[in-house]
DSSP file (Angstrom, degrees, kcal/mol; ACC not computed):
  #  RESIDUE AA STRUCTURE BP1 BP2  ACC     N-H-->O    O-->H-N    N-H-->O    O-->H-N    TCO  KAPPA ALPHA  PHI   PSI    X-CA   Y-CA   Z-CA
    1    1 A M     >        0   0    0      0, 0.0     4,-1.7     0, 0.0     5,-0.1   0.000 360.0 360.0 360.0 -35.8 -161.7   35.4 -121.2
    2    2 A I  H  >  +     0   0    0      2,-0.2     4,-2.5     1,-0.2     5,-0.2   0.913 360.0  50.6 -63.1 -44.7 -160.1   34.5 -117.8
    3    3 A R  H  > S+     0   0    0      1,-0.2     4,-3.2     2,-0.2     5,-0.2   0.932 107.3  53.7 -64.1 -41.3 -156.8   36.0 -118.9
    4    4 A R  H  > S+     0   0    0      1,-0.2     4,-2.4     2,-0.2    -1,-0.2   0.914 110.2  47.3 -59.9 -41.9 -158.5   39.2 -120.0
    5    5 A H  H  X S+     0   0    0     -4,-1.7     4,-2.3     2,-0.2    -1,-0.2   0.865 113.1  48.9 -66.8 -38.3 -160.1   39.6 -116.5
    6    6 A I  H  X S+     0   0    0     -4,-2.5     4,-2.5     2,-0.2    -2,-0.2   0.914 111.5  48.8 -65.8 -41.2 -156.8   38.9 -114.9
    7    7 A L  H  X S+     0   0    0     -4,-3.2     4,-1.9     2,-0.2    -2,-0.2   0.906 113.4  46.5 -60.5 -44.9 -155.2   41.4 -117.1
    8    8 A I  H  X S+     0   0    0     -4,-2.4     4,-2.5     2,-0.2     5,-0.2   0.895 112.4  51.7 -68.0 -42.3 -157.9   44.1 -116.3
    9    9 A A  H  X S+     0   0    0     -4,-2.3     4,-2.6     1,-0.2    -2,-0.2   0.903 110.5  47.5 -66.9 -38.4 -157.6   43.3 -112.7
   10   10 A L  H  X S+     0   0    0     -4,-2.5     4,-2.0     2,-0.2    -1,-0.2   0.853 113.0  48.3 -65.8 -41.6 -153.8   43.7 -112.8
   11   11 A V  H  X S+     0   0    0     -4,-1.9     4,-2.1     2,-0.2    -2,-0.2   0.877 113.1  48.8 -68.6 -41.0 -154.0   47.1 -114.6
   12   12 A S  H  X S+     0   0    0     -4,-2.5     4,-3.1     2,-0.2    -2,-0.2   0.932 112.3  46.9 -65.9 -45.8 -156.6   48.2 -112.2
   13   13 A L  H  X S+     0   0    0     -4,-2.6     4,-2.3    -5,-0.2    -2,-0.2   0.903 113.2  49.6 -64.8 -37.7 -154.6   47.2 -109.1
   14   14 A T  H  X S+     0   0    0     -4,-2.0     4,-1.0     2,-0.2    -1,-0.2   0.886 112.2  46.9 -66.4 -39.4 -151.5   48.9 -110.6
   15   15 A T  H  X S+     0   0    0     -4,-2.1     4,-1.1     1,-0.2     3,-0.3   0.911 114.3  48.0 -67.5 -45.8 -153.4   52.1 -111.4
   16   16 A A  H  < S+     0   0    0     -4,-3.1     4,-0.4     1,-0.2     3,-0.3   0.893 109.7  50.9 -65.7 -35.5 -154.9   52.1 -107.9
   17   17 A S  H >< S+     0   0    0     -4,-2.3     3,-0.6     1,-0.2     4,-0.3   0.726 101.5  64.2 -74.1 -19.3 -151.5   51.4 -106.1
   18   18 A C  H >< S+     0   0    0     -4,-1.0     3,-1.2    -3,-0.3    -1,-0.2   0.869  95.8  57.2 -69.1 -35.5 -150.0   54.3 -108.1
   19   19 A A  T 3< S+     0   0    0     -4,-1.1    -1,-0.2    -3,-0.3    -2,-0.2   0.716 105.8  52.2 -65.8 -19.8 -152.4   56.8 -106.3
   20   20 A L  T <  S+     0   0    0     -3,-0.6    -1,-0.2    -4,-0.4    -2,-0.2   0.464  84.2 108.0-100.6  -0.8 -150.9   55.5 -103.0
   21   21 A I  S X  S-     0   0    0     -3,-1.2     3,-0.9    -4,-0.3    -3,-0.0  -0.584  81.2-105.3 -75.9 137.0 -147.3   56.1 -103.9
   22   22 A P  T 3  S+     0   0    0      0, 0.0   107,-0.2     0, 0.0   106,-0.2  -0.338 103.2  55.4 -59.3 140.5 -145.6   59.0 -102.1
   23   23 A G  T 3   +     0   0    0    105,-2.5   106,-0.2    -3,-0.0   105,-0.1   0.338  65.1 111.8 115.4  -5.0 -145.1   61.9 -104.4
   24   24 A T    <   +     0   0    0     -3,-0.9     2,-1.7   104,-0.3   105,-0.1   0.687  66.7  74.1 -78.3 -11.5 -148.7   62.3 -105.5
   25   25 A H  S    S-     0   0    0    103,-0.7    -1,-0.3     2,-0.0    80,-0.0  -0.564  86.1-174.9 -86.4  66.0 -148.7   65.6 -103.6
   26   26 A A        -     0   0    0     -2,-1.7     2,-0.3     1,-0.1    -2,-0.1  -0.338  28.7-111.9 -70.0 150.1 -146.6   66.8 -106.5
   27   27 A I        -     0   0    0    124,-0.1     3,-0.1   102,-0.1    -1,-0.1  -0.648  42.4-105.2 -77.7 137.6 -145.1   70.3 -106.5
   28   28 A S    >   -     0   0    0     -2,-0.3     3,-0.7    77,-0.3    82,-0.2  -0.162  45.2 -88.6 -62.1 151.0 -146.7   72.5 -109.1
   29   29 A P  T 3  S+     0   0    0      0, 0.0   120,-0.2     0, 0.0    81,-0.2  -0.351 112.1  23.8 -59.1 146.2 -144.7   73.2 -112.3
   30   30 A N  T 3  S+     0   0    0    118,-0.6     2,-0.3   117,-0.5   118,-0.2   0.855  99.7 125.7  66.5  39.3 -142.3   76.2 -112.3
   31   31 A S    <   -     0   0    0     -3,-0.7   116,-2.4   116,-0.3     2,-0.4  -0.922  44.1-159.7-125.9 147.9 -142.1   76.0 -108.4
   32   32 A T  E     -aB 112 146A   0     79,-2.8    81,-2.4    76,-0.4     2,-0.5  -0.994   2.9-169.4-131.0 140.1 -139.2   75.8 -106.0
   33   33 A V  E     -aB 113 145A   0    112,-2.8   112,-2.8    -2,-0.4     2,-0.5  -0.994   8.7-161.2-127.6 123.7 -139.3   74.6 -102.4
   34   34 A I  E     -aB 114 144A   0     79,-3.3    81,-2.8    -2,-0.5     2,-0.4  -0.891   9.1-167.9-104.2 128.0 -136.2   75.3 -100.5
   35   35 A V  E     +aB 115 143A   0    108,-2.8   108,-2.3    -2,-0.5     2,-0.3  -0.960  14.3 158.5-127.7 130.9 -135.8   73.2  -97.3
   36   36 A T  E     -aB 116 142A   0     79,-2.6    81,-2.5    -2,-0.4     2,-0.2  -0.976  34.8-118.9-141.4 153.9 -133.3   73.6  -94.4
   37   37 A R  E     -a  117   0A   0    104,-0.6   103,-0.3   101,-0.4    81,-0.2  -0.543  44.9 -88.5 -84.3 162.9 -133.1   72.5  -90.8
   38   38 A H        -     0   0    0     79,-1.6   102,-0.2    -2,-0.2    -1,-0.2  -0.166  57.8 -85.1 -59.5 160.5 -133.0   75.0  -88.0
   39   39 A G        -     0   0    0     37,-0.5    11,-0.2     1,-0.2    -1,-0.1  -0.213  61.4 -65.4 -66.7 161.0 -129.6   76.2  -86.9
   40   40 A D        -     0   0    0      9,-0.2     7,-1.5     6,-0.1     2,-0.3  -0.075  62.2-152.0 -41.7 144.4 -127.3   74.4  -84.5
   41   41 A R  E     -F   46   0B   0      5,-0.3     2,-0.5    -3,-0.1     5,-0.3  -0.878  26.8-153.7-126.6 162.8 -128.7   74.4  -81.0
   42   42 A D  E >  S-F   45   0B   0      3,-3.1     3,-1.2    -2,-0.3     2,-0.4  -0.926  82.7 -43.8-129.3 102.4 -127.8   74.3  -77.4
   43   43 A G  T 3  S-     0   0    0     -2,-0.5     4,-0.1     1,-0.2    -2,-0.0  -0.631 124.7 -21.8  71.3-127.8 -130.7   72.8  -75.6
   44   44 A E  T 3  S+     0   0    0     -2,-0.4    32,-0.4    -3,-0.1    -1,-0.2   0.625 128.5  64.1 -85.6 -17.1 -133.9   74.3  -77.0
   45   45 A D  E <  S-F   42   0B   0     -3,-1.2    -3,-3.1     1,-0.1     2,-0.1  -0.627  93.4 -86.2-107.0 165.7 -132.3   77.5  -78.4
   46   46 A L  E     -F   41   0B   0     -5,-0.3    -5,-0.3    -2,-0.2    -6,-0.1  -0.441  39.2-135.6 -66.0 137.9 -129.8   78.3  -81.0
   47   47 A S     >  -     0   0    0     -7,-1.5     4,-2.6    -2,-0.1     5,-0.2  -0.223  35.1 -93.6 -80.1-179.5 -126.2   78.2  -80.1
   48   48 A D  H  > S+     0   0    0      1,-0.2     4,-1.9     2,-0.2     5,-0.2   0.932 132.7  49.6 -59.5 -42.0 -123.7   80.9  -81.2
   49   49 A K  H  > S+     0   0    0      1,-0.2     4,-2.3     2,-0.2    -9,-0.2   0.850 108.7  51.9 -63.7 -36.8 -122.9   78.6  -84.2
   50   50 A G  H  > S+     0   0    0      2,-0.2     4,-1.6   -11,-0.2    -1,-0.2   0.900 109.6  48.9 -70.1 -38.9 -126.7   78.3  -84.9
   51   51 A R  H  X S+     0   0    0     -4,-2.6     4,-1.7     2,-0.2    -2,-0.2   0.863 111.2  50.6 -71.6 -30.8 -127.1   82.1  -84.9
   52   52 A A  H  X S+     0   0    0     -4,-1.9     4,-1.8    -5,-0.2    -2,-0.2   0.886 110.8  49.1 -67.9 -39.7 -124.1   82.4  -87.2
   53   53 A R  H  X S+     0   0    0     -4,-2.3     4,-1.1     2,-0.2    -2,-0.2   0.842 106.2  56.4 -70.5 -27.7 -125.7   79.8  -89.5
   54   54 A A  H  X S+     0   0    0     -4,-1.6     4,-0.7     2,-0.2     3,-0.3   0.896 108.8  46.7 -60.7 -47.5 -128.9   81.7  -89.4
   55   55 A Q  H  X S+     0   0    0     -4,-1.7     4,-0.6     1,-0.2     3,-0.5   0.828 109.4  55.3 -70.6 -26.5 -127.1   84.8  -90.7
   56   56 A A  H  X S+     0   0    0     -4,-1.8     4,-2.0     1,-0.2     3,-0.4   0.792  93.4  69.6 -67.8 -28.2 -125.4   82.7  -93.3
   57   57 A L  H  X S+     0   0    0     -4,-1.1     4,-1.8    -3,-0.3    -1,-0.2   0.844  91.0  62.5 -60.4 -35.0 -128.8   81.4  -94.6
   58   58 A V  H  < S+     0   0    0     -4,-0.7     4,-0.4    -3,-0.5    -1,-0.2   0.915 110.1  36.6 -59.3 -48.0 -129.4   85.0  -95.9
   59   59 A T  H  < S+     0   0    0     -4,-0.6     3,-0.4    -3,-0.4    -1,-0.2   0.795 111.3  63.0 -71.6 -31.3 -126.4   84.7  -98.3
   60   60 A A  H  < S+     0   0    0     -4,-2.0    -2,-0.2     1,-0.2    -1,-0.2   0.876 112.3  33.6 -61.8 -37.6 -127.1   81.1  -99.0
   61   61 A V  S >< S+     0   0    0     -4,-1.8     3,-2.4    -3,-0.2     5,-0.4   0.422  86.2 129.8-100.9  -0.7 -130.5   81.8 -100.6
   62   62 A E  T 3  S+     0   0    0     -4,-0.4    -3,-0.1    -3,-0.4    -4,-0.0  -0.337  77.0  18.5 -59.0 133.4 -129.5   85.2 -102.1
   63   63 A G  T 3  S+     0   0    0      3,-0.1    -1,-0.3     1,-0.0    -2,-0.1   0.334  97.1 100.3  86.8  -3.7 -130.6   85.2 -105.9
   64   64 A L  S <  S-     0   0    0     -3,-2.4    -2,-0.1     2,-0.0    -3,-0.0   0.568  87.6-126.3 -89.4  -8.0 -133.0   82.4 -105.5
   65   65 A G        -     0   0    0     -4,-0.3    47,-0.4     1,-0.2    -3,-0.1   0.847  28.9-165.1  72.2  35.0 -136.0   84.7 -105.3
   66   66 A V        +     0   0    0     -5,-0.4    47,-0.2     1,-0.2    -1,-0.2  -0.339  16.2 172.3 -57.9 132.6 -137.6   83.6 -102.1
   67   67 A K        +     0   0    0     45,-2.9     2,-0.3     1,-0.3    46,-0.2   0.574  63.3  30.2-112.7 -24.7 -141.1   84.9 -101.9
   68   68 A H  E     -c  113   0A   0     44,-1.3    46,-2.3    22,-0.1     2,-0.4  -0.996  61.1-157.5-145.0 138.5 -142.5   83.1  -98.8
   69   69 A I  E     -cd 114  92A   0     22,-0.7    24,-2.8    -2,-0.3     2,-0.4  -0.991  17.1-175.9-119.4 127.6 -140.8   81.9  -95.6
   70   70 A Y  E     +cd 115  93A   0     44,-3.1    46,-2.3    -2,-0.4    24,-0.2  -0.968  11.4 151.3-128.7 141.5 -142.4   79.2  -93.6
   71   71 A S  E     - d   0  94A   0     22,-2.0    24,-1.7    -2,-0.4    46,-0.2  -0.983  44.5 -97.9-152.8 156.2 -141.6   77.5  -90.3
   72   72 A P        -     0   0    0      0, 0.0     6,-0.1     0, 0.0     5,-0.1  -0.388  49.2-101.2 -67.1 164.7 -143.3   75.8  -87.4
   73   73 A G  S    S+     0   0    0     22,-0.3     2,-0.4     4,-0.1    21,-0.1   0.149  80.6 126.6 -80.6  23.6 -143.9   78.0  -84.4
   74   74 A I    >>  -     0   0    0      1,-0.1     4,-2.5     2,-0.0     3,-0.8  -0.649  64.8-129.8 -82.8 135.4 -140.9   76.6  -82.5
   75   75 A Q  H 3> S+     0   0    0     -2,-0.4     4,-3.3     1,-0.3     5,-0.2   0.881 104.5  53.9 -60.2 -42.1 -138.5   79.4  -81.3
   76   76 A R  H 3> S+     0   0    0    -32,-0.4     4,-1.0     1,-0.2   -37,-0.5   0.818 111.1  47.3 -66.4 -30.5 -135.3   77.9  -82.8
   77   77 A N  H <> S+     0   0    0     -3,-0.8     4,-1.8     2,-0.2    -1,-0.2   0.916 112.9  47.3 -67.1 -49.5 -136.9   77.7  -86.1
   78   78 A L  H  X S+     0   0    0     -4,-2.5     4,-1.7     1,-0.2    -2,-0.2   0.890 110.5  51.7 -61.3 -39.6 -138.1   81.1  -86.0
   79   79 A D  H  < S+     0   0    0     -4,-3.3    -1,-0.2    -5,-0.3    -2,-0.2   0.798 107.9  52.9 -67.0 -26.6 -134.8   82.4  -84.9
   80   80 A T  H  < S+     0   0    0     -4,-1.0     4,-0.4    -5,-0.2    -1,-0.2   0.851 114.9  41.3 -75.2 -33.5 -133.1   80.6  -87.8
   81   81 A A  H  X S+     0   0    0     -4,-1.8     4,-2.6     1,-0.2     3,-0.3   0.724  95.2  84.9 -86.6 -23.1 -135.5   82.3  -90.3
   82   82 A A  H  X S+     0   0    0     -4,-1.7     4,-2.4     1,-0.2     5,-0.2   0.835  85.1  51.9 -57.0 -43.7 -135.4   85.7  -88.6
   83   83 A P  H  > S+     0   0    0      0, 0.0     4,-2.9     0, 0.0    -1,-0.2   0.938 114.9  44.5 -57.9 -46.2 -132.2   87.1  -90.3
   84   84 A L  H  > S+     0   0    0     -4,-0.4     4,-2.3    -3,-0.3     6,-0.3   0.926 110.7  51.9 -64.6 -45.4 -133.7   86.2  -93.7
   85   85 A A  H  X>S+     0   0    0     -4,-2.6     4,-1.8     1,-0.2     5,-0.7   0.930 113.3  46.6 -60.0 -44.3 -137.1   87.7  -92.9
   86   86 A Q  H  <5S+     0   0    0     -4,-2.4    -2,-0.2     1,-0.2    -1,-0.2   0.941 113.7  48.5 -64.1 -48.8 -135.3   91.0  -91.8
   87   87 A A  H  <5S+     0   0    0     -4,-2.9    -1,-0.2     1,-0.2    -2,-0.2   0.808 122.5  31.3 -67.5 -25.5 -133.1   91.1  -94.9
   88   88 A T  H  <5S-     0   0    0     -4,-2.3    -1,-0.2     2,-0.2    -2,-0.2   0.562 100.1-124.3-106.4  -6.4 -135.9   90.5  -97.4
   89   89 A G  T  <5 +     0   0    0     -4,-1.8    -3,-0.2    -5,-0.3    -4,-0.1   0.631  66.9 135.5  75.9  10.5 -138.9   92.2  -95.5
   90   90 A L      < -     0   0    0     -5,-0.7    -1,-0.3    -6,-0.3    -2,-0.2  -0.756  53.9-125.9 -90.6 132.4 -140.8   88.9  -95.8
   91   91 A P        -     0   0    0      0, 0.0     2,-0.7     0, 0.0   -22,-0.7  -0.367  21.9-115.8 -71.8 164.9 -142.7   87.7  -92.6
   92   92 A V  E     -d   69   0A   0    -24,-0.1     2,-0.5   -22,-0.0   -22,-0.2  -0.913  33.1-153.0 -98.7 112.0 -142.1   84.2  -91.3
   93   93 A K  E     -d   70   0A   0    -24,-2.8   -22,-2.0    -2,-0.7     2,-0.3  -0.738   9.5-131.3 -94.2 129.0 -145.4   82.4  -91.7
   94   94 A R  E     +d   71   0A   0     -2,-0.5   -24,-0.0   -24,-0.2     3,-0.0  -0.623  24.5 177.9 -88.5 138.6 -146.2   79.6  -89.4
   95   95 A L        -     0   0    0    -24,-1.7   -22,-0.3    -2,-0.3   -25,-0.0  -0.921  43.6 -90.0-124.1 153.0 -147.4   76.2  -90.4
   96   96 A P        -     0   0    0      0, 0.0    -1,-0.0     0, 0.0     0, 0.0  -0.320  31.6-135.7 -52.6 142.8 -148.1   73.2  -88.2
   97   97 A Q  S    S+     0   0    0      2,-0.1     2,-0.5     3,-0.1    21,-0.1   0.764  86.3  87.4 -81.0 -15.4 -144.9   71.2  -87.9
   98   98 A E  S    S-     0   0    0      1,-0.2    23,-0.1     2,-0.1    22,-0.0  -0.692 114.3 -21.1 -81.0 122.6 -147.0   67.9  -88.5
   99   99 A N  S    S+     0   0    0     -2,-0.5     4,-0.3     1,-0.1    -1,-0.2   0.890  70.3 169.9  38.6  67.6 -147.2   67.3  -92.3
  100  100 A P     >  +     0   0    0      0, 0.0     4,-2.3     0, 0.0     3,-0.3   0.587  50.9  96.9 -69.9 -12.8 -146.5   70.8  -93.7
  101  101 A T  H  > S+     0   0    0      1,-0.2     4,-2.8     2,-0.2     5,-0.2   0.857  77.4  50.8 -53.9 -47.5 -146.2   69.4  -97.3
  102  102 A P  H  > S+     0   0    0      0, 0.0     4,-2.8     0, 0.0     5,-0.2   0.920 115.0  45.0 -62.8 -38.0 -149.8   70.1  -98.6
  103  103 A A  H  > S+     0   0    0     -3,-0.3     4,-2.9    -4,-0.3     5,-0.3   0.930 114.2  48.0 -66.4 -42.5 -149.6   73.8  -97.4
  104  104 A L  H  X S+     0   0    0     -4,-2.3     4,-1.1     2,-0.2    -1,-0.2   0.880 115.1  45.3 -66.2 -39.9 -146.1   74.3  -98.8
  105  105 A V  H  < S+     0   0    0     -4,-2.8     4,-0.3    -5,-0.2   -77,-0.3   0.959 117.1  43.8 -68.0 -52.1 -147.1   72.7 -102.1
  106  106 A E  H >< S+     0   0    0     -4,-2.8     3,-1.3    -5,-0.2    -2,-0.2   0.962 120.7  39.5 -58.4 -53.3 -150.4   74.7 -102.4
  107  107 A R  H 3< S+     0   0    0     -4,-2.9    -1,-0.2     1,-0.3    -2,-0.2   0.674 115.3  53.6 -74.0 -16.2 -148.9   78.1 -101.3
  108  108 A G  T >< S+     0   0    0     -4,-1.1     3,-2.1    -5,-0.3   -76,-0.4   0.326  73.6 135.6-100.4   6.4 -145.7   77.6 -103.2
  109  109 A A  T <  S-     0   0    0     -3,-1.3     3,-0.1    -4,-0.3   -78,-0.1  -0.368  83.8  -4.6 -66.2 120.9 -147.3   76.9 -106.6
  110  110 A G  T 3  S+     0   0    0      1,-0.3    -1,-0.3    -2,-0.3     2,-0.2   0.646 126.7  67.9  72.7  16.8 -145.4   78.9 -109.2
  111  111 A T  S <  S-     0   0    0     -3,-2.1   -79,-2.8   -79,-0.1     2,-0.5  -0.750  86.2 -84.8-144.5-166.1 -143.1   80.6 -106.8
  112  112 A V  E     +a   32   0A   0    -47,-0.4   -45,-2.9    -2,-0.2   -44,-1.3  -0.946  38.8 176.0-118.1 119.2 -140.3   80.1 -104.3
  113  113 A V  E     -ac  33  68A   0    -81,-2.4   -79,-3.3    -2,-0.5     2,-0.4  -0.939  15.9-150.5-124.8 147.5 -140.9   79.1 -100.8
  114  114 A L  E     -ac  34  69A   0    -46,-2.3   -44,-3.1    -2,-0.3     2,-0.5  -0.951   6.1-162.7-115.4 132.4 -138.4   78.3  -97.9
  115  115 A W  E     -ac  35  70A   0    -81,-2.8   -79,-2.6    -2,-0.4     2,-0.8  -0.972   4.6-165.3-112.1 123.6 -139.2   75.9  -95.1
  116  116 A V  E     +a   36   0A   0    -46,-2.3   -79,-0.2    -2,-0.5     2,-0.1  -0.923  37.2 153.7-105.7 104.8 -137.1   76.0  -92.0
  117  117 A G  E     -a   37   0A   0    -81,-2.5   -79,-1.6    -2,-0.8     2,-0.3  -0.292  40.9-105.6-120.6-163.0 -137.9   72.8  -90.3
  118  118 A N     >  -     0   0    0    -81,-0.2     4,-2.5   -21,-0.1     5,-0.3  -0.785  44.5 -93.5-126.3 168.2 -136.9   69.9  -87.9
  119  119 A K  H  > S+     0   0    0     -2,-0.3     4,-2.5     1,-0.2     5,-0.2   0.891 121.8  50.4 -47.6 -51.0 -135.8   66.3  -88.6
  120  120 A G  H  > S+     0   0    0      2,-0.2     4,-1.7     1,-0.2    -1,-0.2   0.882 114.7  38.0 -63.3 -50.4 -139.3   65.0  -88.3
  121  121 A N  H  > S+     0   0    0      2,-0.2     4,-2.6     1,-0.2    -1,-0.2   0.862 114.3  56.2 -75.6 -33.5 -141.2   67.4  -90.6
  122  122 A I  H  X S+     0   0    0     -4,-2.5     4,-2.4     2,-0.2    -2,-0.2   0.933 108.9  48.4 -67.5 -47.3 -138.3   67.4  -93.2
  123  123 A A  H  X S+     0   0    0     -4,-2.5     4,-2.6    -5,-0.3    -1,-0.2   0.910 110.0  52.3 -57.4 -39.8 -138.6   63.6  -93.3
  124  124 A S  H  X S+     0   0    0     -4,-1.7     4,-3.0     2,-0.2    -2,-0.2   0.952 108.8  48.5 -55.8 -51.2 -142.3   63.9  -93.7
  125  125 A I  H  X S+     0   0    0     -4,-2.6     4,-2.3     1,-0.2    -1,-0.2   0.908 111.6  50.4 -59.6 -42.6 -141.9   66.3  -96.6
  126  126 A W  H  X>S+     0   0    0     -4,-2.4     5,-2.3     2,-0.2     4,-0.6   0.934 114.7  44.2 -58.4 -48.1 -139.4   63.9  -98.3
  127  127 A E  H ><5S+     0   0    0     -4,-2.6     3,-0.5     1,-0.2    -2,-0.2   0.893 113.5  49.4 -68.6 -42.2 -141.7   60.9  -97.9
  128  128 A T  H 3<5S+     0   0    0     -4,-3.0  -105,-2.5     1,-0.2  -103,-0.7   0.897 116.7  41.2 -67.1 -39.0 -144.8   62.7  -99.0
  129  129 A L  H 3<5S-     0   0    0     -4,-2.3    -1,-0.2  -107,-0.2    -2,-0.2   0.445 106.1-127.5 -88.5  -1.7 -143.2   64.1 -102.1
  130  130 A G  T <<5 +     0   0    0     -4,-0.6    -3,-0.2    -3,-0.5    -4,-0.1   0.877  47.8 168.4  61.7  39.7 -141.3   60.8 -102.8
  131  131 A L      < -     0   0    0     -5,-2.3    -1,-0.2    -6,-0.2     2,-0.1  -0.432  34.9-107.6 -91.0 157.7 -138.0   62.6 -103.1
  132  132 A S        -     0   0    0     -2,-0.1    -1,-0.1     1,-0.1    -5,-0.0  -0.466  49.6 -73.5 -82.5 160.0 -134.6   60.8 -103.2
  133  133 A E  S    S+     0   0    0     -2,-0.1     2,-0.1     2,-0.1    -1,-0.1  -0.361  89.1  72.8 -81.9 165.0 -132.2   60.7 -100.3
  134  134 A P        -     0   0    0      0, 0.0    -2,-0.0     0, 0.0     0, 0.0   0.582  67.6-150.6 -73.6 157.3 -130.2   62.1  -98.7
  135  135 A L        -     0   0    0     -2,-0.1     2,-1.8    -4,-0.0     3,-0.3  -0.608  27.3-107.3 -89.3 157.1 -132.6   64.3  -96.8
  136  136 A P  S    S+     0   0    0      0, 0.0     7,-0.1     0, 0.0     4,-0.1  -0.499  72.0 132.5 -85.2  68.8 -131.4   67.8  -95.6
  137  137 A L        +     0   0    0     -2,-1.8     2,-0.3     2,-0.1   -18,-0.1   0.590  43.2  86.1-101.0 -15.5 -131.2   66.8  -91.8
  138  138 A S  S >  S-     0   0    0     -3,-0.3     3,-2.4     1,-0.1  -101,-0.4  -0.638  92.5 -92.3 -88.9 147.6 -127.8   68.1  -90.9
  139  139 A Y  T 3  S+     0   0    0     -2,-0.3  -100,-0.1     1,-0.2    -1,-0.1  -0.315 115.1  22.5 -51.6 132.4 -127.1   71.7  -89.8
  140  140 A G  T 3  S+     0   0    0      1,-0.4    20,-1.2  -103,-0.3    -1,-0.2   0.255  86.5 136.5  96.5 -14.6 -126.3   73.7  -92.8
  141  141 A D  E <   - E   0 159A   0     -3,-2.4  -104,-0.6    18,-0.2     2,-0.4  -0.530  28.9-177.9 -68.4 136.5 -127.9   71.4  -95.3
  142  142 A L  E     -BE  36 158A   0     16,-2.4    16,-2.7    -2,-0.2     2,-0.5  -0.966   2.7-173.1-135.7 114.6 -130.0   73.4  -98.0
  143  143 A H  E     -BE  35 157A   0   -108,-2.3  -108,-2.8    -2,-0.4     2,-0.6  -0.945   8.9-157.9-115.5 131.6 -131.8   71.5 -100.5
  144  144 A I  E     -BE  34 156A   0     12,-3.0    12,-2.5    -2,-0.5     2,-0.6  -0.928   5.0-164.2-114.6 112.9 -133.5   73.2 -103.4
  145  145 A I  E     -BE  33 155A   0   -112,-2.8  -112,-2.8    -2,-0.6     2,-0.3  -0.865  16.2-180.0-100.1 119.8 -136.3   71.3 -104.9
  146  146 A R  E     -BE  32 154A   0      8,-2.6     8,-2.4    -2,-0.6     2,-0.4  -0.917  16.7-159.7-123.7 145.6 -137.3   72.7 -108.4
  147  147 A T  E     - E   0 153A   0   -116,-2.4  -117,-0.5    -2,-0.3  -116,-0.3  -0.986  13.2-143.8-121.5 144.5 -139.8   71.8 -110.9
  148  148 A D    >   -     0   0    0      4,-1.7     3,-2.3    -2,-0.4  -118,-0.6  -0.286  43.6 -80.8 -88.1 179.2 -139.7   72.8 -114.5
  149  149 A S  T 3  S+     0   0    0      1,-0.3    -1,-0.0  -120,-0.2    -2,-0.0   0.700 132.8  50.4 -56.7 -23.4 -142.7   73.7 -116.8
  150  150 A A  T 3  S-     0   0    0      2,-0.1    -1,-0.3  -121,-0.0    -3,-0.0   0.450 120.6-107.3 -90.1  -4.8 -143.3   70.0 -117.3
  151  151 A G    <   +     0   0    0     -3,-2.3     2,-0.2     1,-0.3  -124,-0.1   0.537  64.2 156.2  91.6   1.2 -143.2   69.2 -113.7
  152  152 A Q        -     0   0    0      1,-0.1    -4,-1.7    -5,-0.1     2,-0.4  -0.457  35.5-135.8 -69.5 134.7 -139.9   67.5 -113.7
  153  153 A V  E     +E  147   0A   0     -6,-0.2     2,-0.3    -2,-0.2    -6,-0.2  -0.806  24.7 176.1-100.6 129.2 -138.2   67.5 -110.3
  154  154 A T  E     -E  146   0A   0     -8,-2.4    -8,-2.6    -2,-0.4     2,-0.4  -0.909  14.8-153.3-120.1 152.3 -134.5   68.4 -109.6
  155  155 A I  E     -E  145   0A   0     -2,-0.3     2,-0.5   -10,-0.2   -10,-0.2  -0.988   3.1-163.6-125.5 124.8 -132.9   68.6 -106.3
  156  156 A E  E     -E  144   0A   0    -12,-2.5   -12,-3.0    -2,-0.4     2,-0.5  -0.918  12.0-155.0-102.0 125.5 -129.8   70.8 -105.8
  157  157 A R  E     +E  143   0A   0     -2,-0.5     2,-0.3   -14,-0.2   -14,-0.2  -0.898  21.7 165.8-107.6 130.1 -128.0   70.0 -102.5
  158  158 A R  E     -E  142   0A   0    -16,-2.7   -16,-2.4    -2,-0.5     2,-0.3  -0.910  26.3-138.4-133.7 164.7 -125.9   72.7 -100.9
  159  159 A R  E     +E  141   0A   0     -2,-0.3     2,-0.3   -18,-0.2   -18,-0.2  -0.939  22.6 177.6-121.0 151.6 -124.2   73.5  -97.6
  160  160 A Y        +     0   0    0    -20,-1.2  -103,-0.1    -2,-0.3  -104,-0.1  -0.982  33.5  27.6-149.1 155.4 -124.1   76.8  -95.8
  161  161 A G  S    S-     0   0    0     -2,-0.3  -108,-0.1  -105,-0.2  -111,-0.1  -0.235  92.2 -16.8  92.4-171.9 -122.8   78.4  -92.6
  162  162 A P              0   0    0      0, 0.0    -2,-0.1     0, 0.0  -109,-0.0  -0.245 360.0 360.0 -67.5 153.5 -119.9   77.7  -90.2
  163  163 A V              0   0    0    -23,-0.0    -2,-0.0     0, 0.0  -114,-0.0   0.439 360.0 360.0 -81.1 360.0 -118.1   74.3  -90.3
């Protein structure tokens, strides 16, 4: 009888702890979240290299079917997203930079969204979704997180822009 209670307690504890594991904010099946850091900067603004990288983002995501572009309201992020917004006719929608994951997951369900972020919020996205490293923290990193119809997650890691 005691063994049975211990077993039930262990199963309950394991089940409860699973709910706390990062990744429980799963990306919906048949969804894609593309994550990149803002372009290279000089102080608070994009440098010449950062502006060139922002232009290169247009080609880097060509053919991926981006339907929504998201960014915090920081100028260097908005400036990185601007050439893509112009090329696609999509607006850059602002999300708070603190914990954008729930909004990206909800708004990106069944479609393709792009996040132009910063080191901190990109790390937060990775932690919340329980994704494997490395994170796309270097200028020119572009990580494409896809889920198939069963919700299985794959990450494609690419580089873009000037070296």
